[in-house]
C-alpha positions in Angstrom: 0.0 0.0 0.0 1.4 3.4 -0.9 1.7 6.4 1.5 -1.2 8.1 -0.3 -3.5 4.9 -0.1 -2.6 4.5 3.7 -3.4 8.0 4.5 -6.6 8.0 2.6 -7.6 4.8 4.3 -6.8 6.0 7.7 -8.1 9.6 7.5 -10.6 9.5 4.7 -10.3 11.3 1.3 -11.8 14.6 2.6 -8.6 15.1 4.8 -6.1 14.2 2.2 -5.6 16.7 -0.7 -3.9 15.6 -3.9 -4.9 18.4 -6.4 -2.2 20.5 -7.8 -3.5 24.0 -6.7 -3.7 22.8 -3.0 -0.1 21.1 -3.3 1.3 24.3 -4.7 -0.3 26.6 -2.0 1.0 24.5 0.8 4.6 23.9 -0.7 6.0 27.2 0.7 5.5 29.7 3.4 6.5 33.4 3.1 10.3 33.0 3.0 12.5 33.1 -0.1 12.4 29.7 -1.8 15.9 28.0 -2.3 14.7 24.6 -3.4 11.1 24.5 -4.5 9.6 21.1 -3.9 5.9 20.0 -4.3 4.6 17.7 -1.6 2.9 14.3 -2.3 -0.1 15.2 -0.4 -1.5 17.7 2.0 -3.2 16.3 5.1 -5.6 18.6 6.9 -5.7 17.1 10.4 -8.7 17.7 12.6 -7.7 15.8 15.9 -4.7 14.4 17.7 -5.6 10.9 16.2 -5.3 12.4 12.8 -1.8 13.6 13.5 -0.9 10.4 15.1 -2.2 8.4 12.1 -0.3 10.7 9.6 3.0 10.3 11.6 2.8 6.6 11.8 2.1 6.3 8.0 5.0 8.5 7.2 7.2 6.6 9.5 6.2 3.3 8.1 7.0 4.5 4.5 10.1 6.7 5.3 8.3 9.8 4.0 9.4 13.1 5.2 6.6 15.1 7.2 6.4 18.9 7.2 4.0 20.4 9.7 2.6 23.9 9.2 0.1 26.2 10.6 -0.9 29.4 8.7 2.2 29.5 6.7 3.2 33.1 7.7 6.7 32.2 8.6 9.5 34.0 6.9 12.5 31.5 7.4 11.4 28.6 5.2 10.6 26.4 8.2 7.4 25.1 6.4 8.8 24.9 2.9 8.0 21.4 1.6 10.9 18.8 1.4 11.4 16.5 -1.6 8.8 13.9 -1.5 7.2 15.0 1.7 3.7 15.0 3.1 2.6 18.4 4.4 0.6 18.1 7.7 -1.7 21.2 8.0 -2.9 21.7 11.6 -5.0 24.9 10.8 -8.3 23.0 11.4 -7.2 22.1 15.0 -8.4 25.4 16.1 -10.3 25.0 19.3 -9.7 26.8 22.7 -9.9 23.7 24.9 -10.0 25.6 28.2 -9.6 29.1 29.5 -9.2 29.4 33.2 -9.3 33.1 34.4 -8.6 32.1 38.0 -5.4 30.2 37.0 -4.7 32.6 34.3 -4.0 29.9 31.8 -5.5 28.6 28.4 -5.2 25.3 26.8 -5.4 25.5 23.0 -5.0 23.5 19.8 -2.2 24.4 17.6 -4.4 25.9 14.8 -5.7 28.6 17.1 -5.0 32.0 15.8 -3.1 34.4 18.0 -5.7 37.0 17.8 -8.6 34.8 18.5 -7.0 33.7 21.7 -6.6 37.3 22.7 -10.3 38.0 22.0 -11.3 35.1 24.1 -8.9 36.1 27.0 -9.9 39.8 26.8 -13.4 38.9 28.2 -11.7 38.0 31.5 -9.4 41.1 31.5 -6.5 38.8 30.4 -4.2 38.7 27.3 -1.8 36.3 25.6 1.3 38.5 25.6 3.5 37.3 22.6 2.2 39.3 19.6 4.0 38.7 16.3 3.2 41.2 13.4 1.3 38.4 11.9 -0.9 37.9 15.0 -4.2 38.3 13.1 -3.2 35.3 10.9 -0.5 33.3 12.6 -1.3 30.3 14.8 -0.2 29.5 18.4 1.3 26.2 17.1 3.3 28.1 14.5 4.4 30.7 17.1 5.6 27.8 19.3 7.5 26.2 16.5 9.5 29.3 15.9 9.5 30.7 19.4 7.9 33.8 17.8 8.5 37.3 19.2 6.6 40.5 18.6 6.1 44.1 19.7 5.5 43.4 23.4 8.7 41.3 23.8 10.6 44.1 25.5 8.3 43.8 28.6 6.6 40.4 28.3 9.1 38.2 26.5 8.9 35.7 23.6 6.5 32.7 23.1 8.8 30.4 25.3 8.2 32.8 28.3 4.4 32.1 28.0 4.3 28.3 27.4 3.8 26.2 30.4 3.0 22.8 28.9 2.8 21.0 25.5 1.2 17.9 24.1 3.6 16.5 21.4 3.3 13.8 18.9 6.7 12.1 18.5 8.2 10.6 15.3 6.9 7.1 16.1 3.3 8.5 16.5 3.3 8.2 20.3 1.8 11.2 22.4 3.7 12.8 25.3 3.0 15.7 27.7 5.6 17.9 28.9 5.6 20.8 31.4 3.1 21.7 34.1 0.0 23.7 34.7 1.6 25.9 37.4 3.7 29.0 36.8 6.6 27.5 38.7 7.8 24.0 38.2 11.4 22.6 37.8 11.1 18.8 37.9 13.4 17.1 35.4 14.8 18.5 32.2 12.9 21.2 30.5 11.5 19.5 27.5 8.9 22.0 27.0 11.4 24.8 26.3 13.3 22.3 24.0 10.3 21.8 21.8 9.5 25.6 21.7 11.6 26.8 18.7 12.4 23.4 17.4 10.5 24.2 14.2 8.8 20.8 13.9 12.0 18.9 13.8 11.5 17.0 17.1 7.9 16.4 17.3 4.5 17.8 16.3 2.8 20.1 18.9 -0.9 19.2 19.1 -1.8 21.1 22.4 -0.3 24.1 24.2 -0.9 25.3 27.7 -0.1 29.0 28.0 0.2 31.6 30.8 -1.9 34.7 30.3 -1.1 38.1 31.6 -3.4 40.9 32.8 -4.9 43.1 30.1 -3.4 46.6 30.7 -6.1 49.1 32.3 -4.2 52.0 30.7 -1.9 52.4 27.6 0.0 55.4 26.6 1.9 55.9 23.4 4.8 58.2 22.8 5.8 59.1 19.3 9.5 60.5 19.0 10.4 61.8 15.5 14.1 62.2 14.9 16.3 63.8 12.2 18.1 60.7 11.6 18.1 56.9 12.4 21.1 56.8 14.6 19.7 59.5 16.9 16.6 57.4 17.3 18.7 54.3 18.0 20.5 56.5 20.7 17.1 57.3 22.2 16.5 53.5 22.9 19.5 53.5 25.2 18.5 56.9 26.9 15.2 55.3 27.9 17.0 52.2 29.3 19.3 54.5 31.3 16.1 56.2 32.7 15.2 52.8 34.1 11.7 52.8 32.6 10.4 49.6 31.0 8.0 50.3 28.1 5.8 47.4 26.7 6.7 48.3 23.3 9.7 50.2 21.9 9.8 50.1 18.2 12.1 51.9 15.6 11.3 52.8 12.2 13.5 54.4 9.6 12.8 56.9 6.7 12.3 54.3 4.1 9.8 52.5 6.3 7.9 55.8 7.1 7.6 56.7 3.4 6.3 53.3 2.5 3.8 53.4 5.3 2.7 56.8 4.0 2.2 55.5 0.6 0.2 52.5 1.6 -2.0 54.1 4.3 -2.1 57.7 3.5 -0.4 58.9 6.7 2.0 61.8 6.9 4.8 60.2 9.0 7.7 61.0 6.8 6.8 64.8 6.8 7.3 64.7 10.6 10.8 63.3 10.8 13.3 61.0 9.2 13.0 58.2 11.8 10.3 57.3 14.5 10.8 55.8 17.8 7.4 54.5 19.0 7.0 53.7 22.7 4.1 52.3 24.5 3.7 51.9 28.3 1.0 50.0 29.8 -0.6 49.2 33.2 -1.5 51.3 36.1 1.8 53.4 35.9 1.5 53.9 32.1 0.9 57.7 32.4 3.8 58.1 34.8 6.1 56.1 32.6 5.3 58.1 29.6 5.8 61.3 31.4 9.3 60.2 32.5 10.2 59.2 29.0 9.1 62.2 27.1 11.9 64.7 28.4 14.7 62.0 27.9 13.7 61.7 24.2 13.4 65.4 23.7 16.8 65.9 25.3 18.2 63.6 22.6 16.8 65.8 19.9 13.5 64.2 19.2 10.2 66.0 18.4 8.1 64.3 20.9 4.4 64.0 20.9 1.9 62.5 23.3 -0.6 61.0 20.9 -4.3 60.9 21.4 -5.6 57.3 21.8 -7.0 57.1 18.2 -3.6 58.0 16.8 -1.8 56.0 19.1 -3.6 52.9 18.0 -3.0 53.9 14.4 0.7 54.2 14.9 0.9 50.8 16.6 -1.2 49.2 13.7 0.9 50.9 11.2 4.0 49.4 12.8 2.5 45.9 12.9 2.1 46.4 9.1 5.5 48.0 8.4 6.6 45.1 6.2 4.2 46.4 3.6 2.4 44.2 1.2 5.5 42.6 -0.3 6.7 39.0 0.4 10.4 38.2 0.6 11.9 36.5 -2.4 15.4 36.1 -3.8 15.4 39.9 -4.7 14.2 41.3 -1.5 15.1 39.8 1.8 14.0 40.9 5.3 16.6 40.0 7.9 16.1 39.2 11.6 19.4 39.9 13.5 19.8 41.0 17.1 22.6 42.8 18.8 23.0 43.9 22.4 21.1 47.3 22.9 24.4 48.9 23.7 25.5 48.3 20.1 22.2 49.5 18.3 23.6 52.8 17.2 27.0 51.1 15.9 24.9 48.4 14.2 22.6 50.9 12.5 25.7 52.7 11.1 27.2 49.5 9.7 23.8 48.7 8.0 23.8 52.0 6.2 27.4 51.8 5.2 27.0 48.1 3.9 23.9 49.0 1.8 25.9 52.1 0.3 28.9 50.0 -0.3 27.1 47.3 -2.1 24.7 49.5 -4.1 21.6 48.0 -2.6 18.5 49.6 -1.0 17.8 49.3 2.7 14.8 50.0 5.0 14.9 49.0 8.7 12.5 48.4 11.4 13.3 47.2 14.8 12.0 45.8 18.1 14.4 48.3 19.7 13.5 47.3 23.2 15.4 44.0 22.9 17.8 44.8 20.1 16.1 42.9 17.4 16.3 44.6 14.0 14.7 43.6 10.7 16.8 45.2 8.0 15.4 44.6 4.5 17.8 44.7 1.6 16.6 44.6 -2.0 17.7 45.2 -5.6 15.4 46.4 -8.4 14.4 44.1 -11.1 13.0 44.8 -14.7 10.1 42.4 -15.4 11.1 39.1 -13.6 14.8 39.4 -14.1 17.7 41.0 -12.5 21.4 41.0 -13.4 23.8 38.6 -11.9 26.0 41.6 -10.5 23.0 43.0 -8.5 22.3 39.5 -6.9 25.9 39.1 -6.0 25.8 42.6 -4.3 22.6 41.7 -2.4 24.1 38.5 -1.2 27.2 40.2 0.0 25.1 42.8 2.0 23.1 39.9 3.6 26.4 38.1 4.6 27.8 41.3 6.0 24.8 42.0 8.1 25.2 38.7 9.7 28.8 38.8 10.3 28.9 42.3 11.7 25.9 41.3 14.1 27.9 38.3 15.3 31.1 40.3 15.7 29.0 42.6 18.1 27.8 39.7 20.3 24.5 39.4 18.3 22.5 36.4 16.7 21.4 35.7 13.2 17.8 35.3 14.3 15.9 37.0 17.1 12.6 35.5 16.4 11.8 34.1 12.9 13.9 31.0 13.2 16.5 29.2 11.1 14.2 27.3 8.8 15.7 26.6 5.5 16.8 30.0 4.6 19.3 30.7 7.4 21.0 27.4 7.5 23.9 28.9 5.4 24.8 31.1 8.4 24.1 28.8 11.4 27.7 27.5 11.6 29.0 31.1 12.0 27.1 31.4 15.2 27.1 27.8 16.7 30.2 26.0 16.5 31.1 22.4 17.1 30.6 20.6 19.5 27.3 22.5 20.0 26.0 21.7 16.6 26.9 17.9 17.1 25.0 18.0 20.3 21.9 19.3 18.6 22.2 16.7 15.8 22.3 14.0 18.5 19.2 15.4 20.2 17.4 15.2 16.8 18.5 11.8 16.3 17.2 10.8 19.7 13.8 12.3 19.0 13.6 11.3 15.3 16.1 8.6 14.4 14.7 8.2 10.8 15.0 11.9 10.2 11.5 12.2 8.8 10.4 15.3 10.7 10.9 18.5 8.8 14.4 17.5 7.2 16.8 20.0 6.2 15.5 22.8 8.7 16.5 24.5 11.9 19.8 22.6 12.6 
């Protein structure tokens, strides 16, 4: 019996898609495609049992299995591998439990981030991790990549909000890791190991998350600077004032101009760079009041926005990647550096873009030093000359090596996936990589789970 026959027999034909449009749609996520492969089939699981049956069938036939959520990733973690079956978890979208007294929720992997927040808000709670794709991305996908977001400066990344996981292993067995309590240190922390493993160690089918209090008050400070480096210096000034904003975002002139073009705003007319800071909680007003003079002293034109514009500015930031999707001609990076090196790194970015003759725009989760520089070259029709592609590659390589030299990392929140494997060895040396390969072999001895990704 073939893998297709076995899947169809076990799950029913309605859950196993074989048509070309579906296979094509599920073959990639939003990252540049280095090696396009079309899957043999797309399985749309609706239960834990469906996932187990799919894993067992793939294990029996030695067929690679690539799990995916909404496909909003930008590192190629959900790109199809040669001869694989793609396992979609988007139909597993139930909130199984939401306990306002314990301040926890138990969700299936296909629950959309925004939907969990809507449900939690009824109880005065929120799920803190908020990637820019929160209206579309799933909690399972957020767990797979250890996704970040705007509120990371105060509330941390996905791993900081995950208490427990239900995971289907490579042999189809089901395990539960973690605990329902906020504190728990028994044994090795397998929950943290699975978070960020990009589907290479197991398939997450249930997530217990910690919820936070929905802020009763929110204040937004917009600081417009004459240049990007001055705005980056403003980030350090806020830190020295010992105030902890919930959100601290940095946008350069190219990003402001693009947002104006898309949304009809007038941000570029107000400055060459924007530092957008949001404080929350009962002390939000006092924290914002403490921040304003610090920013003004650094040369910013500071405004305390009315609530309507504050929400608009935050929403525009969430959409600051514009309408483009990364491809081989336009690549959005995801490096992070120590906050003390932000100003230096911004200067280096501008220099490397000029030296290589490529275009650049930058947005940053400045509160934790995570920058998203986007490099691109123009193309005519669907082609671009080889020299331009070489210059683009040189700029990308330089952005990574300079970040590492400053004590940074090649990915702050997007993950390694397929696209960043080329640089992983620069950050993680042997024997660390060998230890990771041995962990992978322990959990997935046949190597069927998302091969060629993450490590």
